[in-house]
C-alpha positions in Angstrom: 88.5 69.9 79.8 86.4 72.4 81.7 86.7 72.7 85.5 85.1 75.2 87.9 88.5 76.8 88.7 92.1 76.2 87.7 92.9 74.6 91.1 89.7 72.4 91.1 90.5 68.8 91.8 86.8 67.6 91.6 85.5 65.8 88.6 85.7 67.9 85.4 82.5 69.8 84.4 83.2 68.8 80.7 85.7 66.4 79.3 86.0 65.7 75.6 88.3 63.3 73.9 89.4 62.1 70.4 88.5 60.3 68.2 84.9 59.7 69.2 84.4 61.9 72.3 83.6 65.3 70.7 87.1 66.2 69.3 88.2 65.5 65.7 91.9 66.0 64.8 92.3 66.2 61.0 96.0 65.9 60.3 95.5 66.4 56.5 93.6 69.7 56.9 95.6 70.6 60.0 92.4 71.3 62.0 90.9 70.4 65.3 87.1 70.4 65.5 85.2 70.4 68.8 81.5 69.6 68.8 79.1 69.5 71.8 75.5 68.6 71.0 72.8 71.2 72.0 71.1 68.5 74.0 74.3 68.2 76.1 74.9 71.9 76.6 71.2 72.4 77.5 71.9 70.2 80.6 74.8 72.2 81.8 74.2 73.5 85.3 77.4 75.6 85.6 77.7 79.2 84.3 81.5 79.7 84.4 84.7 77.7 84.4 88.2 77.4 82.9 89.3 75.2 80.1 92.4 73.9 78.4 92.9 71.9 75.2 95.9 69.5 75.3 97.4 67.4 72.6 98.8 64.1 73.8 101.3 62.2 71.6 100.8 58.5 71.0 104.4 57.7 72.0 105.2 55.0 74.6 106.0 58.0 76.9 103.4 60.5 75.9 104.2 64.1 75.5 101.4 66.5 76.6 101.3 69.9 74.8 98.8 72.6 75.9 97.3 74.2 72.8 94.7 76.6 74.3 93.4 77.7 77.7 90.9 80.3 78.9 87.6 81.0 80.5 84.2 79.6 79.8 80.9 81.4 80.2 77.7 79.5 79.6 74.7 81.6 78.8 71.1 80.5 78.3 69.6 80.6 74.8 67.8 83.9 74.0 66.3 82.8 70.7 63.1 80.9 70.8 61.3 79.1 68.0 
């Protein structure tokens, strides 16, 4: 999830989910793949934010584990065809 600031309570700027919402967890390969289409990122109107990536267990009482967190910088594309 990407938000404007760590304390932001407004709607997330970006929210991805698994299995069909941009995140693929491959237990066999032990990988997590995040994909955002160029057409989606081209529509971003923000330039900075903060993110975290959390893994939520499928248990009756889910356990949330934060895997990554950091800053996001969105820059316009410099290469033109």
